[in-house]
C-alpha positions as CSV (number, residue, x, y, z in Angstrom):
1,M,49.6,-47.3,20.7
2,P,46.5,-45.2,19.9
3,I,47.0,-41.6,18.6
4,L,45.1,-38.4,19.3
5,E,44.7,-35.8,16.6
6,V,43.4,-32.4,17.7
7,I,41.9,-29.7,15.5
8,A,43.8,-26.4,15.7
9,L,42.8,-23.1,14.3
10,D,45.9,-21.2,15.2
11,A,49.3,-21.3,17.0
12,K,47.7,-20.9,20.4
13,D,45.6,-24.0,19.9
14,A,48.6,-25.9,18.5
15,V,50.7,-25.1,21.6
16,A,48.0,-26.2,24.0
17,A,47.4,-29.4,22.0
18,Q,51.1,-30.3,22.1
19,A,51.3,-29.4,25.8
20,G,48.4,-31.8,26.5
21,G,50.1,-34.6,24.7
22,A,48.4,-34.6,21.3
23,D,50.2,-36.7,18.7
24,R,49.1,-34.7,15.6
25,L,47.2,-31.6,14.6
26,E,44.6,-31.0,11.9
27,L,45.0,-27.4,11.0
28,V,41.8,-25.7,9.6
29,A,40.1,-22.3,9.3
30,D,36.4,-21.4,9.6
31,M,34.7,-24.1,11.7
32,A,31.4,-22.4,10.9
33,S,31.9,-24.1,7.5
34,D,33.1,-27.3,9.1
35,G,36.8,-26.5,8.4
36,L,38.4,-24.8,5.4
37,T,42.0,-24.3,4.2
38,P,44.0,-22.1,6.6
39,S,46.2,-19.3,5.3
40,V,49.9,-19.9,4.6
41,A,50.7,-17.4,7.3
42,T,48.7,-19.4,9.9
43,F,50.5,-22.6,8.8
44,K,53.9,-20.9,9.2
45,E,53.0,-19.6,12.7
46,V,51.8,-23.1,13.8
47,R,54.8,-24.8,12.4
48,S,57.1,-22.4,14.2
49,A,55.2,-23.0,17.5
50,V,55.2,-26.8,17.7
51,D,57.1,-29.8,16.6
52,I,54.3,-32.4,16.2
53,P,53.0,-33.3,12.8
54,I,50.5,-31.0,11.2
55,R,47.9,-32.1,8.6
56,V,46.5,-29.1,6.7
57,M,42.9,-29.1,5.4
58,L,42.4,-28.5,1.7
59,R,38.8,-27.5,1.3
60,D,37.4,-24.2,0.0
61,A,33.7,-24.6,0.5
62,K,31.2,-26.1,3.0
63,G,30.2,-29.5,1.7
64,F,32.2,-32.0,-0.3
65,A,32.7,-30.4,-3.7
66,P,35.4,-27.8,-4.4
67,N,34.3,-24.3,-5.2
68,N,37.3,-23.6,-7.4
69,L,39.6,-26.5,-7.9
70,K,42.2,-24.4,-9.7
71,H,42.5,-22.1,-6.7
72,L,42.5,-25.0,-4.3
73,R,45.5,-26.5,-6.2
74,R,47.2,-23.2,-5.9
75,Q,46.6,-23.2,-2.2
76,A,48.1,-26.7,-1.9
77,W,51.2,-25.6,-3.9
78,E,51.6,-22.5,-1.7
79,L,51.3,-24.6,1.5
80,R,53.9,-27.1,0.2
81,E,56.2,-24.2,-0.6
82,A,55.8,-23.1,3.0
83,G,56.8,-26.5,4.2
84,A,53.6,-28.4,4.6
85,T,54.0,-32.2,4.1
86,E,50.7,-33.6,5.4
87,F,47.2,-32.8,4.2
88,V,43.5,-33.6,4.7
89,L,41.1,-33.7,1.7
90,G,38.2,-35.6,0.1
91,F,35.4,-35.0,-2.3
92,L,32.0,-36.4,-3.4
93,D,30.4,-36.1,-6.8
94,A,26.8,-34.9,-7.4
95,E,25.6,-38.5,-7.0
96,G,27.1,-38.9,-3.6
97,E,29.9,-41.1,-4.6
98,I,33.7,-40.6,-4.0
99,D,34.9,-38.1,-6.6
100,E,38.0,-39.8,-7.7
101,G,38.7,-37.3,-10.5
102,V,38.7,-34.2,-8.4
103,T,40.6,-36.0,-5.6
104,L,43.3,-37.2,-8.0
105,N,43.5,-33.8,-9.6
106,L,44.3,-32.1,-6.3
107,L,46.7,-35.0,-5.4
108,A,48.8,-34.0,-8.4
109,E,50.1,-31.2,-6.2
110,L,50.8,-33.5,-3.2
111,E,53.3,-36.1,-4.6
112,G,55.2,-37.6,-1.7
113,C,52.8,-36.2,1.0
114,A,51.0,-38.1,3.6
115,W,47.3,-37.4,3.7
116,T,43.9,-38.1,5.3
117,F,40.7,-38.7,3.4
118,H,38.2,-36.8,5.5
119,R,34.5,-37.2,6.4
120,A,33.3,-37.1,2.8
121,L,33.2,-40.9,3.3
122,D,30.4,-40.5,6.0
123,N,28.3,-38.4,3.6
124,S,28.6,-40.8,0.7
125,N,25.9,-43.2,-0.4
126,D,27.6,-46.2,1.2
127,V,30.5,-46.0,3.6
128,F,31.8,-49.5,2.9
129,R,31.7,-49.2,-0.9
130,S,33.3,-45.8,-0.5
131,W,36.0,-47.2,1.7
132,E,37.0,-49.6,-1.1
133,V,37.3,-46.7,-3.5
134,V,39.3,-44.6,-1.0
135,Q,41.7,-47.5,-0.6
136,T,42.9,-47.0,-4.2
137,L,43.6,-43.3,-3.8
138,G,46.8,-43.5,-1.8
139,C,45.9,-42.0,1.6
140,D,47.3,-43.4,4.8
141,T,44.3,-42.4,7.0
142,V,40.5,-42.0,6.7
143,L,38.8,-39.7,9.1
144,A,35.3,-41.0,9.7
145,A,32.4,-41.1,12.1
146,G,30.7,-44.0,10.4
147,S,27.6,-41.8,9.7
148,A,26.9,-38.3,8.5
149,K,25.1,-37.9,11.9
150,G,28.3,-38.6,13.9
151,V,29.9,-41.3,15.9
152,E,26.9,-42.0,18.1
153,D,24.9,-43.0,15.0
154,G,27.8,-44.6,13.2
155,I,29.6,-46.6,15.9
156,E,28.6,-50.0,14.5
157,N,29.9,-49.1,11.1
158,L,33.1,-47.8,12.7
159,K,33.6,-51.2,14.4
160,K,33.3,-52.9,11.1
161,L,35.6,-50.4,9.4
162,A,38.3,-51.0,12.1
163,D,38.6,-54.5,10.7
164,Q,39.1,-53.4,7.1
165,A,42.5,-53.4,5.3
166,P,44.5,-50.2,5.4
167,P,44.3,-47.2,5.3
168,A,44.1,-46.5,9.1
169,L,40.8,-45.4,10.6
170,L,40.8,-42.1,12.5
171,V,37.5,-41.7,14.4
172,G,36.1,-38.2,14.7
173,G,32.9,-36.3,14.3
174,G,30.9,-36.1,17.5
175,L,33.3,-38.3,19.3
176,Q,32.7,-38.4,23.1
177,A,34.6,-39.9,26.0
178,R,32.0,-42.6,26.5
179,H,32.6,-44.0,23.0
180,V,36.3,-44.6,23.6
181,P,36.2,-48.0,25.4
182,E,34.0,-49.6,22.8
183,L,36.1,-48.3,20.0
184,L,39.4,-49.3,21.6
185,A,37.9,-52.8,22.1
186,A,37.1,-52.9,18.4
187,G,40.7,-52.2,17.5
188,V,40.4,-48.5,16.6
189,K,43.8,-46.8,17.0
190,G,43.1,-43.2,15.9
191,F,41.0,-40.6,17.6
192,H,40.2,-37.0,16.4
193,V,38.7,-34.3,18.6
194,G,37.8,-30.6,18.2
195,S,35.1,-29.2,20.4
196,A,35.7,-32.0,22.9
197,V,38.9,-30.2,24.0
198,R,37.3,-26.7,24.0
199,P,35.3,-26.5,27.2
200,S,33.6,-23.3,26.1
201,G,33.0,-24.3,22.5
202,W,34.6,-23.2,19.2
203,D,34.9,-19.6,20.4
204,S,37.4,-20.7,23.0
205,P,40.9,-22.1,22.5
206,V,42.1,-25.6,22.9
207,D,42.5,-26.5,26.6
208,F,45.7,-28.5,27.3
209,A,44.2,-30.1,30.4
210,S,41.2,-31.4,28.3
211,V,43.7,-32.8,25.8
212,R,45.6,-34.5,28.6
213,E,42.4,-36.1,29.7
214,W,41.8,-37.5,26.2
215,V,45.4,-38.8,26.0
216,N,44.9,-40.6,29.3
217,R,41.7,-42.2,28.1
218,L,43.7,-43.9,25.3
219,V,46.4,-45.4,27.4
């Protein structure tokens, strides 16, 4: 069955997402920077509020290079100590290729954890070459829109990626309801939404009824 992952910024979002039927959360802070690492306190509040899986963003700067890798590793360790077991991360080097060194450095703090390689793939020089690199890194999921411009521009790439060997493809980044039938027909099983379940935009909380509508689209 397809799964729906919802971006949450706090416990209120998390509760609404679970009430609407979301299968998993991506917990982030600061969507003005496209999602950064949340605080340990926020993670604890969310974990206490819901019982669906929570994937926690590990990202300390807008873009796809770490600002301070040592600090990011410390944040990962603190979140693990607080009980986090699933994460989201991914980096590019200055040439626009997957930064295996930085990614593996951070993964040293995440042994045994499930994780998603996020949309760095879309912003790399070649999404298909990058997919082959990401396959070697140990993630179980790749969050992608198929293009840096979003799902609308990347949908043909997404349909090709859906046929690739694991990890699983999770489609997000400008995903709209009208894209769903075409993606389901192509074999996509994972869908990721943020602003699509916030009728008034990022300044408003997740709306459980909107989440329910998305769940129903995937049946």
